[in-house]
C-alpha positions in Angstrom: -49.5 1.4 -66.1 -50.8 2.0 -69.8 -51.9 5.0 -71.5 -52.9 6.1 -74.8 -51.0 8.3 -77.6 -52.4 11.8 -76.7 -52.8 11.0 -73.2 -51.4 13.6 -70.5 -50.2 12.6 -66.8 -49.3 14.3 -64.2 -45.8 12.5 -62.9 -45.3 13.2 -59.3 -42.6 12.7 -56.6 -42.2 13.0 -53.0 -38.5 13.0 -51.5 -38.2 11.8 -47.8 -35.4 12.1 -45.5 -35.8 10.6 -41.7 -40.0 9.8 -42.5 -40.2 13.5 -43.3 -40.8 15.3 -46.6 -37.8 17.1 -47.3 -36.3 19.2 -50.3 -33.2 18.0 -52.3 -31.0 21.0 -53.1 -31.2 20.3 -56.8 -34.2 18.5 -58.3 -33.8 17.1 -61.7 -36.6 15.2 -63.8 -35.4 13.0 -67.0 -37.5 11.7 -69.4 -36.8 9.4 -72.0 -39.0 8.5 -75.0 -39.4 5.3 -76.8 -37.1 6.5 -79.4 -34.5 7.3 -76.8 -34.4 10.8 -76.8 -33.6 12.1 -73.6 -34.7 15.4 -71.7 -33.8 16.6 -68.2 -34.9 19.5 -66.6 -33.9 21.2 -63.2 -36.3 22.7 -60.8 -36.0 26.5 -60.3 -33.9 27.2 -63.5 -35.9 29.9 -65.7 -37.1 27.2 -68.0 -38.2 24.8 -65.9 -41.2 22.8 -66.0 -41.0 20.9 -63.2 -43.1 22.5 -60.2 -42.8 22.2 -56.5 -46.4 21.2 -54.7 -45.0 21.2 -51.3 -42.2 20.7 -48.9 -40.0 17.5 -50.8 -42.9 17.3 -53.4 -42.7 17.9 -57.1 -44.3 17.2 -60.4 -44.0 17.3 -64.2 -46.8 17.0 -66.6 -46.0 14.6 -69.6 -48.0 14.5 -72.8 -47.1 11.0 -74.7 -46.8 11.8 -78.1 -45.4 8.4 -79.3 -46.4 4.8 -78.6 -43.8 2.5 -76.5 -42.2 2.6 -73.2 -41.5 6.0 -71.3 -39.3 6.2 -68.5 -39.2 9.2 -66.1 -36.7 9.6 -63.6 -36.3 11.9 -60.4 -33.1 12.9 -58.7 -32.6 14.6 -55.8 -29.2 15.7 -54.8 -27.5 18.0 -51.9 -29.8 17.9 -48.6 -31.5 14.7 -49.6 -30.0 12.2 -51.7 -32.7 10.1 -53.5 -33.9 9.0 -57.3 -37.2 7.2 -58.4 -37.8 5.9 -61.8 -41.0 4.9 -63.2 -42.0 3.7 -66.5 -45.3 3.9 -68.9 -46.4 2.0 -71.5 -48.1 4.3 -73.9 -50.3 2.6 -76.8 -51.2 3.7 -80.2 -54.6 4.0 -80.7 -54.6 1.3 -83.2 -53.0 -0.8 -80.5 -56.8 -1.7 -78.8 -60.1 -1.6 -79.9 
């Protein structure tokens, strides 16, 4: 997937156990920017930007502020143990017509 610098995107994950959407005990979203800077956020903490949409379903809104490859990694531990990672290629406005 490719987006432009300045675009916003909702990154969503669904955790599943035995073919049923299920909540991990702890849900962590990690974001790695192209410059290598990494942040992480744990759902349910007072400063959390991770949102729970339903059983096992969570999202994080990302605004891409630099070109390059971004990575979003979701990690569930406890009741459901799973990890999902996706990447997004972000283009500078000068990279295309």
